[in-house]
C-alpha positions in Angstrom: -5.4 -14.8 -19.5 -3.7 -11.8 -17.8 -5.3 -10.0 -15.0 -5.6 -6.3 -15.8 -7.4 -5.4 -12.6 -5.7 -2.5 -10.9 -5.1 -2.5 -7.2 -4.9 0.3 -4.6 -1.3 1.0 -5.5 -2.0 1.6 -9.2 0.9 3.5 -10.7 2.8 3.9 -7.4 6.5 2.9 -7.1 7.3 -0.3 -5.2 8.8 0.4 -1.8 11.5 -1.8 -0.3 8.9 -3.1 2.1 6.6 -4.1 -0.8 9.4 -5.9 -2.5 10.3 -7.7 0.8 6.7 -8.7 1.3 6.6 -10.0 -2.3 9.6 -12.2 -1.7 8.1 -13.5 1.6 4.9 -14.4 -0.2 6.7 -16.1 -3.1 8.9 -18.0 -0.7 5.7 -19.2 1.0 4.4 -20.6 -2.3 1.5 -18.1 -2.3 -0.5 -18.0 -5.5 -0.2 -14.7 -7.5 -4.0 -14.1 -7.1 -3.6 -14.0 -3.3 -0.4 -11.9 -3.6 -2.5 -9.5 -5.7 -5.0 -9.1 -2.9 -2.4 -8.8 -0.1 -0.2 -6.3 -2.0 -3.0 -4.4 -3.6 -1.4 -4.7 -7.1 -2.4 -6.4 -10.3 -1.1 -9.9 -11.0 0.7 -8.4 -14.0 2.5 -5.9 -11.7 3.5 -8.7 -9.4 4.9 -10.8 -12.2 6.8 -7.8 -13.6 8.3 -6.9 -10.2 9.2 -10.5 -9.4 11.0 -10.8 -12.7 12.8 -7.5 -12.2 13.9 -8.6 -8.7 14.8 -12.2 -9.7 12.0 -13.7 -7.6 10.7 -17.0 -8.8 6.9 -17.3 -8.8 7.1 -20.9 -10.1 5.3 -23.2 -7.7 7.7 -25.2 -5.6 7.1 -28.9 -5.4 5.2 -28.6 -2.2 1.7 -27.7 -0.9 0.8 -24.0 -0.8 1.1 -22.0 2.5 3.6 -24.4 4.0 1.1 -27.2 4.5 2.4 -30.7 4.6 0.9 -32.8 1.8 0.2 -36.5 2.5 
């Protein structure tokens, strides 16, 4: 089910800093729900921006947040 909750940046354009932060969070294997909170945008907005920027949100084959799995 899609998250339609709006964040504090509802309707605002993405800045270069926002896009860079999105890339950092995606590279860190951060779940989209957590990204939503950190960026103040809906999960749908995050998915759309990631697709537009060519950022993969698919989970890497590793534990989230850079933790080592045993």
